[in-house]
All heavy atoms as an XYZ file, in Angstrom:
759
protein
N       4.483     38.404     24.327
C       5.426     37.321     24.514
C       6.670     37.856     25.205
O       7.088     38.970     24.934
C       5.833     36.729     23.169
C       4.836     35.787     22.618
S       5.518     35.008     21.163
C       4.020     34.805     20.275
N       7.307     37.029     26.021
C       8.540     37.474     26.660
C       9.638     37.707     25.631
O       9.716     37.032     24.601
C       8.908     36.305     27.576
C       7.674     35.507     27.722
C       6.844     35.766     26.526
N      10.493     38.655     25.938
C      11.538     39.035     24.986
C      12.570     37.927     24.792
O      13.148     37.789     23.723
C      12.225     40.309     25.465
N      12.819     37.098     25.824
C      13.876     36.093     25.702
C      13.514     34.929     24.788
O      14.369     34.154     24.409
C      14.291     35.563     27.076
C      13.202     34.846     27.839
C      12.409     35.779     28.734
O      12.657     36.990     28.761
O      11.499     35.280     29.401
N      12.252     34.765     24.405
C      11.881     33.674     23.510
C      11.995     34.062     22.044
O      11.940     33.200     21.182
C      10.440     33.208     23.780
O       9.548     34.291     23.551
C      10.305     32.662     25.177
N      12.147     35.351     21.737
C      12.274     35.829     20.361
C      11.125     35.380     19.475
O      11.308     35.066     18.310
C      13.596     35.378     19.745
C      14.770     35.970     20.462
O      14.705     37.097     20.970
N      15.855     35.218     20.534
N       9.918     35.281     20.017
C       8.744     34.936     19.226
C       8.521     33.456     19.043
O       7.579     33.049     18.398
N       9.399     32.614     19.565
C       9.230     31.178     19.430
C       8.535     30.626     20.658
O       8.681     31.133     21.755
C      10.580     30.489     19.279
C      11.190     30.767     17.923
C      12.519     30.125     17.841
N      13.389     30.945     18.708
C      14.518     30.533     19.238
N      14.937     29.324     19.014
N      15.249     31.321     19.991
N       7.804     29.547     20.460
C       7.122     28.891     21.571
C       7.903     27.659     21.985
O       8.598     27.044     21.187
C       5.718     28.465     21.157
C       4.833     29.631     20.857
C       3.465     29.143     20.505
N       2.672     30.267     20.021
C       1.567     30.148     19.340
N       1.122     28.964     19.035
N       0.916     31.206     18.943
N       7.737     27.265     23.219
C       8.368     26.036     23.700
C       9.734     26.292     24.304
O      10.244     27.402     24.319
N      10.311     25.213     24.781
C      11.625     25.300     25.405
C      12.708     25.229     24.349
O      12.565     24.546     23.341
C      11.785     24.152     26.394
C      10.794     24.251     27.523
C      10.941     23.032     28.380
N      10.690     21.845     27.532
C       9.957     20.828     27.889
N       9.415     20.808     29.076
N       9.761     19.829     27.097
N      13.839     25.894     24.571
C      14.906     25.884     23.575
C      15.511     24.508     23.339
O      15.892     24.173     22.226
C      15.951     26.833     24.140
C      15.341     27.514     25.295
C      14.112     26.787     25.681
N      15.623     23.678     24.365
C      16.243     22.368     24.204
C      15.289     21.271     23.797
O      15.693     20.130     23.619
N      14.005     21.579     23.629
C      13.019     20.550     23.325
C      13.255     19.947     21.946
O      13.058     18.747     21.749
C      11.611     21.120     23.409
N      13.684     20.730     20.988
C      13.919     20.220     19.636
C      15.083     19.229     19.616
O      15.027     18.210     18.939
C      14.185     21.389     18.680
C      14.460     20.991     17.271
C      13.243     20.398     16.608
N      13.622     19.923     15.296
C      12.953     19.032     14.630
N      11.848     18.556     15.115
N      13.348     18.631     13.468
N      16.125     19.510     20.388
C      17.271     18.603     20.428
C      16.873     17.259     21.032
O      17.304     16.204     20.552
C      18.407     19.235     21.216
N      16.059     17.274     22.086
C      15.617     16.012     22.689
C      14.702     15.252     21.737
O      14.740     14.037     21.681
C      14.902     16.292     24.005
C      15.854     16.600     25.130
C      15.138     16.561     26.455
N      14.079     17.555     26.535
C      14.221     18.770     27.043
N      15.390     19.157     27.499
N      13.212     19.601     27.099
N      13.890     15.967     20.978
C      12.997     15.328     20.023
C      13.803     14.670     18.900
O      13.492     13.562     18.479
C      12.014     16.351     19.448
C      10.884     15.816     18.588
C       9.995     14.895     19.398
C      10.082     16.965     18.031
N      14.852     15.333     18.424
C      15.699     14.742     17.391
C      16.386     13.481     17.889
O      16.515     12.499     17.158
C      16.755     15.753     16.933
C      16.172     16.855     16.070
O      15.058     16.662     15.537
O      16.819     17.902     15.940
N      16.816     13.503     19.151
C      17.441     12.316     19.725
C      16.474     11.151     19.816
O      16.837     10.008     19.548
N      15.243     11.432     20.201
C      14.233     10.377     20.307
C      13.902      9.815     18.927
O      13.726      8.600     18.773
C      12.969     10.905     20.973
C      11.892      9.871     21.148
S      12.393      8.444     22.091
C      12.460      9.129     23.707
N      13.827     10.667     17.923
C      13.556     10.195     16.568
C      14.673      9.277     16.087
O      14.405      8.241     15.471
C      13.412     11.373     15.620
C      12.156     12.160     15.805
C      12.167     13.433     14.980
O      13.149     13.761     14.328
N      11.072     14.156     15.013
N      15.906      9.639     16.381
C      17.035      8.810     15.955
C      17.000      7.452     16.650
O      17.220      6.413     16.010
C      18.346      9.521     16.258
N      16.692      7.436     17.936
C      16.618      6.172     18.673
C      15.490      5.307     18.127
O      15.661      4.093     17.919
C      16.424      6.436     20.185
C      16.045      5.177     20.924
C      17.678      7.045     20.781
N      14.328      5.909     17.873
C      13.204      5.144     17.334
C      13.521      4.569     15.960
O      13.161      3.425     15.651
C      11.950      6.015     17.262
C      11.262      6.318     18.589
C      10.111      7.292     18.369
C      10.771      5.054     19.240
N      14.185      5.348     15.120
C      14.537      4.858     13.783
C      15.533      3.706     13.851
O      15.378      2.696     13.166
C      15.109      5.984     12.933
C      14.056      6.903     12.393
C      14.653      7.941     11.480
C      13.594      8.916     11.013
N      14.159      9.941     10.135
N      16.546      3.841     14.696
C      17.548      2.772     14.811
C      16.910      1.500     15.363
O      17.124      0.405     14.828
C      18.730      3.236     15.693
C      19.622      2.077     16.076
C      19.529      4.302     14.976
N      16.121      1.627     16.424
C      15.455      0.451     16.979
C      14.474     -0.163     15.977
O      14.357     -1.388     15.880
C      14.726      0.806     18.273
C      15.611      1.057     19.485
C      14.762      1.478     20.678
C      16.430     -0.159     19.812
N      13.768      0.688     15.245
C      12.832      0.187     14.237
C      13.538     -0.606     13.155
O      13.099     -1.701     12.785
N      14.643     -0.079     12.647
C      15.370     -0.790     11.593
C      16.008     -2.070     12.113
O      16.078     -3.071     11.397
C      16.406      0.110     10.932
C      15.768      1.076      9.993
C      15.639      2.417     10.135
C      15.132      0.760      8.749
N      14.960      2.939      9.070
C      14.648      1.966      8.201
C      14.930     -0.431      8.047
C      13.967      1.993      6.983
C      14.258     -0.381      6.838
C      13.789      0.816      6.323
N      16.470     -2.062     13.375
C      17.002     -3.294     13.950
C      15.914     -4.358     14.090
O      16.149     -5.542     13.811
C      17.637     -3.014     15.309
C      19.005     -2.357     15.288
C      19.453     -2.012     16.692
C      20.016     -3.249     14.603
N      14.724     -3.937     14.505
C      13.621     -4.897     14.612
C      13.199     -5.420     13.242
O      12.888     -6.606     13.096
C      12.425     -4.261     15.319
C      12.513     -4.194     16.834
C      11.344     -3.393     17.391
C      12.524     -5.579     17.425
N      13.199     -4.555     12.242
C      12.870     -5.008     10.885
C      13.909     -6.013     10.402
O      13.568     -7.068      9.846
C      12.763     -3.805      9.925
C      11.529     -2.973     10.252
C      12.730     -4.274      8.470
C      11.459     -1.655      9.506
N      15.175     -5.714     10.636
C      16.243     -6.627     10.226
C      16.134     -7.968     10.944
O      16.251     -9.027     10.321
C      17.606     -5.983     10.509
C      18.821     -6.802     10.133
C      18.906     -6.941      8.625
C      20.071     -6.153     10.674
N      15.877     -7.938     12.255
C      15.711     -9.177     13.006
C      14.477     -9.951     12.538
O      14.510    -11.180     12.462
C      15.602     -8.865     14.497
C      16.893     -8.497     15.157
C      17.783     -9.699     15.383
O      17.323    -10.764     15.762
N      19.059     -9.516     15.149
N      13.412     -9.228     12.241
C      12.199     -9.890     11.772
C      12.387    -10.563     10.430
O      11.995    -11.720     10.237
N      12.998     -9.859      9.494
C      13.232    -10.438      8.163
C      14.210    -11.606      8.256
O      14.001    -12.658      7.653
C      13.741     -9.353      7.180
C      14.240     -9.969      5.890
C      12.640     -8.351      6.901
N      15.276    -11.423      9.032
C      16.251    -12.505      9.196
C      15.637    -13.728      9.844
O      15.884    -14.867      9.432
N      14.833    -13.515     10.875
C      14.181    -14.638     11.533
C      13.173    -15.335     10.637
O      13.034    -16.559     10.673
N      12.486    -14.550      9.820
C      11.510    -15.128      8.899
C      12.204    -15.971      7.824
O      11.783    -17.098      7.540
C      10.681    -14.012      8.261
C       9.422    -14.401      7.524
C       8.459    -15.096      8.456
C       8.776    -13.170      6.927
N      13.260    -15.434      7.242
C      13.995    -16.182      6.211
C      14.608    -17.441      6.810
O      14.534    -18.520      6.221
C      15.075    -15.281      5.562
C      16.029    -16.091      4.714
C      14.426    -14.197      4.725
N      15.206    -17.304      7.996
C      15.826    -18.470      8.623
C      14.779    -19.495      9.055
O      14.988    -20.696      8.918
C      16.660    -18.030      9.824
C      17.525    -19.143     10.354
O      17.936    -20.024      9.621
N      17.785    -19.115     11.641
N      13.647    -19.032      9.555
C      12.611    -19.956     10.002
C      11.922    -20.686      8.865
O      11.586    -21.867      8.975
N      11.691    -19.989      7.772
C      10.975    -20.604      6.656
C      11.884    -21.377      5.710
O      11.541    -22.467      5.255
C      10.217    -19.539      5.875
C       9.034    -18.895      6.587
C       8.430    -17.803      5.713
C       7.982    -19.927      6.922
N      13.036    -20.807      5.392
C      13.894    -21.402      4.382
C      15.161    -22.037      4.942
O      15.769    -22.872      4.282
C      14.276    -20.333      3.345
C      13.091    -19.640      2.655
C      13.575    -18.530      1.758
C      12.264    -20.640      1.881
N      15.574    -21.615      6.122
C      16.787    -22.166      6.709
C      18.060    -21.774      5.984
O      19.056    -22.487      6.052
N      18.050    -20.646      5.272
C      19.215    -20.225      4.491
C      20.368    -19.737      5.354
O      21.508    -19.928      5.025
C      18.841    -19.096      3.553
C      18.074    -19.526      2.354
C      17.802    -20.802      1.961
C      17.477    -18.684      1.396
N      17.056    -20.792      0.820
C      16.848    -19.511      0.450
C      17.400    -17.319      1.248
C      16.166    -18.995     -0.626
C      16.717    -16.813      0.173
C      16.107    -17.635     -0.756
N      20.033    -19.065      6.422
C      21.056    -18.354      7.178
C      21.483    -19.150      8.402
O      21.346    -18.708      9.519
C      20.562    -16.978      7.590
C      20.417    -16.048      6.452
C      20.815    -16.249      5.181
C      19.819    -14.758      6.478
N      20.501    -15.189      4.412
C      19.884    -14.252      5.177
C      19.226    -14.000      7.469
C      19.392    -13.009      4.850
C      18.734    -12.761      7.147
C      18.823    -12.270      5.851
N      22.026    -20.322      8.222
C      22.475    -21.124      9.355
C      23.609    -20.433     10.109
O      23.742    -20.575     11.305
C      22.929    -22.507      8.887
C      21.794    -23.355      8.436
C      20.907    -23.689      9.613
N      19.724    -24.390      9.159
C      18.614    -24.440      9.824
N      18.518    -23.851     10.983
N      17.579    -25.088      9.363
N      24.435    -19.668      9.401
C      25.543    -18.952     10.048
C      25.032    -17.846     10.966
O      25.707    -17.445     11.902
C      26.492    -18.373      9.012
C      25.823    -17.421      8.057
C      25.227    -17.738      6.882
C      25.656    -16.021      8.223
N      24.697    -16.617      6.300
C      24.950    -15.554      7.094
C      26.032    -15.107      9.197
C      24.632    -14.209      6.936
C      25.719    -13.770      9.027
C      25.021    -13.340      7.903
N      23.823    -17.353     10.735
C      23.256    -16.261     11.533
C      22.297    -16.771     12.602
O      21.640    -15.976     13.246
C      22.547    -15.277     10.610
N      22.262    -18.065     12.809
C      21.306    -18.632     13.758
C      21.466    -18.030     15.155
O      20.485    -17.721     15.821
C      21.467    -20.153     13.806
C      20.444    -20.826     14.656
N      20.615    -21.013     16.006
C      19.232    -21.336     14.352
C      19.557    -21.612     16.495
N      18.701    -21.835     15.511
N      22.704    -17.850     15.611
C      22.941    -17.314     16.950
C      22.851    -15.800     17.013
O      22.943    -15.231     18.097
C      24.311    -17.764     17.456
C      24.354    -19.270     17.676
O      23.281    -19.862     17.928
O      25.448    -19.845     17.593
N      22.700    -15.137     15.886
C      22.569    -13.681     15.871
C      21.117    -13.223     15.935
O      20.853    -12.055     16.202
C      23.207    -13.092     14.610
C      24.706    -13.310     14.449
C      25.156    -12.793     13.098
C      25.476    -12.652     15.570
N      20.192    -14.109     15.702
C      18.783    -13.751     15.665
C      18.157    -13.911     17.049
O      18.312    -14.940     17.709
C      18.036    -14.623     14.658
C      18.513    -14.469     13.212
C      17.873    -15.525     12.335
C      18.225    -13.089     12.699
N      17.444    -12.891     17.482
C      16.849    -12.872     18.809
C      15.815    -13.984     18.977
O      15.731    -14.596     20.038
C      16.222    -11.489     19.092
C      15.467    -11.481     20.399
C      17.290    -10.419     19.081
N      15.061    -14.264     17.938
C      14.015    -15.289     18.060
C      14.605    -16.667     18.324
O      13.941    -17.526     18.904
C      13.088    -15.324     16.822
C      12.266    -14.075     16.728
C      13.870    -15.565     15.563
N      15.834    -16.904     17.934
C      16.462    -18.199     18.185
C      17.131    -18.260     19.554
O      17.452    -19.339     20.030
C      17.495    -18.496     17.101
C      16.850    -18.656     15.750
O      15.721    -19.115     15.645
N      17.540    -18.256     14.720
N      17.368    -17.124     20.173
C      18.043    -17.091     21.465
C      17.088    -17.224     22.644
O      17.526    -17.498     23.756
C      18.839    -15.790     21.603
C      19.990    -15.618     20.613
C      20.650    -14.267     20.813
C      21.002    -16.736     20.764
N      15.805    -17.021     22.418
C      14.826    -17.109     23.501
C      14.174    -18.493     23.489
O      13.419    -18.830     22.570
C      13.757    -16.028     23.337
C      14.259    -14.582     23.406
C      13.143    -13.615     23.079
C      14.843    -14.295     24.770
N      14.438    -19.305     24.513
C      13.875    -20.661     24.509
C      12.347    -20.680     24.618
O      11.718    -21.667     24.236
C      14.515    -21.318     25.739
C      15.073    -20.223     26.557
C      15.297    -19.048     25.652
N      11.758    -19.598     25.097
C      10.298    -19.512     25.206
C       9.640    -19.551     23.823
O       8.518    -20.030     23.678
C       9.946    -18.213     25.964
C       8.645    -17.613     25.544
C       9.979    -18.444     27.445
N      10.350    -19.077     22.816
C       9.783    -18.990     21.468
C      10.042    -20.240     20.626
O       9.812    -20.223     19.422
C      10.356    -17.763     20.749
C      10.028    -16.417     21.377
C      10.737    -15.300     20.629
C       8.543    -16.179     21.396
N      10.524    -21.301     21.230
C      10.816    -22.526     20.488
C       9.550    -23.028     19.801
O       8.527    -23.275     20.444
C      11.346    -23.589     21.454
C      11.842    -24.819     20.783
C      13.150    -24.546     20.114
C      13.706    -25.853     19.575
N      14.776    -25.602     18.668
N       9.598    -23.137     18.499
C       8.441    -23.565     17.721
C       7.599    -22.418     17.189
O       6.738    -22.610     16.347
N       7.831    -21.206     17.694
C       7.064    -20.034     17.262
C       7.974    -18.967     16.648
O       7.655    -17.795     16.669
C       6.311    -19.430     18.450
C       5.322    -20.374     19.070
C       5.627    -21.040     20.249
C       4.100    -20.615     18.456
C       4.720    -21.918     20.812
C       3.190    -21.488     19.013
C       3.503    -22.144     20.189
O       2.603    -23.010     20.738
N       9.106    -19.378     16.122
C      10.079    -18.424     15.606
C       9.523    -17.585     14.463
O       9.785    -16.383     14.381
C      11.352    -19.141     15.139
C      12.166    -19.756     16.245
C      11.803    -21.204     16.494
O      10.849    -21.708     15.852
O      12.463    -21.825     17.350
N       8.761    -18.191     13.582
C       8.216    -17.468     12.427
C       7.229    -16.401     12.882
O       7.284    -15.252     12.423
C       7.556    -18.452     11.433
C       6.835    -17.705     10.329
C       8.607    -19.383     10.851
N       6.354    -16.750     13.807
C       5.367    -15.774     14.294
C       6.042    -14.636     15.048
O       5.670    -13.481     14.904
C       4.339    -16.465     15.185
C       3.595    -17.569     14.492
C       3.803    -18.880     14.848
C       2.720    -17.283     13.463
C       3.140    -19.905     14.190
C       2.045    -18.281     12.805
C       2.253    -19.611     13.168
N       7.050    -14.972     15.843
C       7.786    -13.941     16.578
C       8.533    -13.028     15.615
O       8.604    -11.811     15.837
C       8.757    -14.589     17.558
N       9.074    -13.570     14.542
C       9.777    -12.755     13.556
C       8.807    -11.798     12.853
O       9.146    -10.639     12.600
C      10.475    -13.647     12.537
N       7.612    -12.271     12.560
C       6.609    -11.405     11.930
C       6.230    -10.269     12.880
O       6.159     -9.105     12.469
C       5.368    -12.222     11.512
C       5.729    -13.157     10.364
C       4.217    -11.307     11.124
C       4.653    -14.169     10.030
N       6.023    -10.586     14.139
C       5.670     -9.558     15.124
C       6.802     -8.544     15.260
O       6.562     -7.334     15.327
C       5.329    -10.208     16.482
C       5.243     -9.183     17.578
C       4.028    -10.981     16.368
N       8.040     -9.009     15.283
C       9.178     -8.093     15.389
C       9.254     -7.169     14.175
O       9.531     -5.976     14.310
C      10.477     -8.873     15.537
C      10.630     -9.502     16.895
S      12.058    -10.574     17.029
C      13.374     -9.420     16.835
N       9.024     -7.710     12.997
C       9.047     -6.877     11.796
C       7.950     -5.831     11.798
O       8.181     -4.667     11.451
N       6.753     -6.217     12.221
C       5.638     -5.267     12.281
C       5.921     -4.172     13.314
O       5.669     -2.982     13.069
C       4.315     -6.007     12.587
C       3.199     -5.038     12.921
C       3.926     -6.883     11.403
N       6.466     -4.553     14.469
C       6.821     -3.551     15.474
C       7.911     -2.614     14.960
O       7.900     -1.419     15.253
C       7.279     -4.236     16.759
C       6.197     -4.877     17.602
C       6.821     -5.605     18.782
C       5.199     -3.853     18.069
N       8.833     -3.140     14.191
C       9.867     -2.300     13.596
C       9.282     -1.278     12.636
O       9.652     -0.097     12.670
N       8.362     -1.717     11.792
C       7.702     -0.775     10.886
C       6.923      0.274     11.661
O       6.899      1.452     11.288
C       6.770     -1.504      9.911
C       7.467     -2.081      8.720
C       7.487     -3.446      8.509
C       8.116     -1.262      7.807
C       8.134     -3.982      7.416
C       8.767     -1.788      6.704
C       8.782     -3.154      6.511
N       6.292     -0.125     12.747
C       5.544      0.834     13.558
C       6.473      1.875     14.182
O       6.148      3.069     14.209
C       4.768      0.100     14.648
N       7.622      1.454     14.675
C       8.567      2.408     15.263
C       9.105      3.391     14.231
O       9.218      4.593     14.503
C       9.727      1.669     15.926
C       9.437      0.995     17.243
C      10.681      0.293     17.758
C       8.949      1.990     18.262
N       9.415      2.904     13.050
C       9.899      3.800     11.989
C       8.798      4.774     11.580
O       9.050      5.959     11.358
C      10.416      2.984     10.782
C      10.719      3.880      9.602
C      11.657      2.203     11.178
N       7.562      4.294     11.511
C       6.443      5.176     11.152
C       6.211      6.243     12.219
O       5.945      7.406     11.895
C       5.175      4.356     10.950
N       6.326      5.870     13.484
C       6.172      6.856     14.560
C       7.269      7.904     14.481
O       7.018      9.103     14.641
C       6.164      6.152     15.939
C       6.353      7.143     17.063
C       4.872      5.392     16.123
N       8.497      7.481     14.220
C       9.604      8.435     14.109
C       9.381      9.392     12.940
O       9.635     10.599     13.062
C      10.926      7.695     13.937
N       8.899      8.879     11.828
C       8.636      9.744     10.676
C       7.487     10.710     10.950
O       7.523     11.866     10.541
C       8.325      8.901      9.440
C       9.511      8.141      8.915
C      10.599      9.050      8.384
O      10.291     10.109      7.800
O      11.773      8.696      8.578
N       6.448     10.239     11.642
C       5.333     11.135     11.943
C       5.743     12.206     12.946
O       5.261     13.333     12.872
C       4.127     10.348     12.460
O       4.390      9.818     13.737
N       6.637     11.873     13.872
C       7.169     12.885     14.793
C       7.950     13.937     14.020
O       7.866     15.130     14.322
C       8.080     12.242     15.837
C       7.359     11.471     16.904
S       8.476     10.550     17.984
C       9.464     11.849     18.670
N       8.688     13.503     13.026
C       9.479     14.429     12.210
C       8.566     15.368     11.433
O       8.795     16.572     11.373
C      10.372     13.635     11.259
C      11.390     14.498     10.564
O      11.811     15.516     11.148
O      11.776     14.147      9.430
N       7.510     14.811     10.837
C       6.569     15.657     10.100
C       5.810     16.607     11.007
O       5.590     17.763     10.675
C       5.579     14.794      9.324
C       6.064     14.486      7.920
C       5.037     13.709      7.218
N       5.160     12.407      7.894
C       4.408     11.377      7.688
N       3.453     11.428      6.859
N       4.594     10.248      8.323
N       5.393     16.120     12.176
C       4.635     16.952     13.106
C       5.491     18.099     13.630
O       5.014     19.226     13.759
C       4.112     16.113     14.265
N       6.756     17.831     13.922
C       7.620     18.905     14.413
C       7.926     19.891     13.284
O       8.073     21.082     13.527
C       8.908     18.339     14.998
O       9.690     17.740     13.980
N       7.989     19.419     12.060
C       8.201     20.317     10.921
C       7.013     21.221     10.684
O       7.161     22.395     10.353
N       5.805     20.697     10.872
C       4.608     21.519     10.705
C       4.481     22.542     11.817
O       4.039     23.657     11.597
C       3.370     20.626     10.691
C       3.253     19.768      9.458
C       2.139     18.759      9.555
O       1.452     18.709     10.593
O       1.963     17.986      8.589
N       4.879     22.164     13.039
C       4.793     23.085     14.164
C       5.758     24.260     14.034
O       5.439     25.367     14.365
C       5.080     22.353     15.473
C       3.841     22.043     16.231
C       4.164     21.455     17.566
N       4.347     20.032     17.337
C       5.259     19.273     17.898
N       6.091     19.785     18.762
N       5.363     18.019     17.615
N       6.958     23.991     13.560
C       7.966     25.046     13.482
C       7.982     25.739     12.133
O       8.783     26.629     11.917
C       9.366     24.457     13.759
O       9.644     23.452     12.791
C       9.448     23.891     15.164
N       7.125     25.345     11.217
C       7.117     25.919      9.882
C       6.882     27.428      9.884
O       7.547     28.164      9.185
C       6.038     25.216      9.045
C       6.155     25.436      7.577
C       5.158     24.579      6.840
O       5.496     23.434      6.545
O       4.038     25.064      6.621
N       5.969     27.895     10.669
C       5.643     29.310     10.682
C       6.616     30.158     11.492
O       6.612     31.377     11.406
N       7.498     29.524     12.250
C       8.388     30.253     13.112
C       9.772     30.440     12.541
O      10.633     31.043     13.153
C       8.503     29.560     14.491
C       7.199     29.520     15.218
C       6.549     28.324     15.428
C       6.607     30.680     15.667
C       5.350     28.273     16.084
C       5.399     30.644     16.329
C       4.768     29.451     16.533
N      10.066     29.888     11.387
C      11.411     30.002     10.816
C      11.511     31.183      9.880
O      10.645     31.695      9.329
C      11.770     28.729     10.066
C      11.885     27.579     11.010
C      12.213     26.295     10.275
O      11.923     26.165      9.078
O      12.739     25.415     10.921
C-alpha cells in the first residue's frame, strides 16, 4: 500500500461527503414524513385548517381530490429515505470498522 494512505482505503474526503449525503437524506425524509402525516390528518379529519397552505398536497392543483393518496405516498417515500440514510450509516460503519 502507498505510504500516504496510512493503511486506509478510499479517498480521504469520501467520508465527509457521505456524512453530508446522509444528513440531507434524513432531513428530506423527515420533511416528507411530516408532510405525509399532516396531509393525511388534514385530508381525513380536517383538523389542521390553519396548516392548509403549508401542506404540499394542497398546493398542487393536479392532486385535487387525491390529497390522501398523495400524502400516503409522501410518507412512504419519507420512510424510504430515512431507511436508506440509516443503511448508508451502517454500511460505512462496517467498512471502516477494521481500519480504526
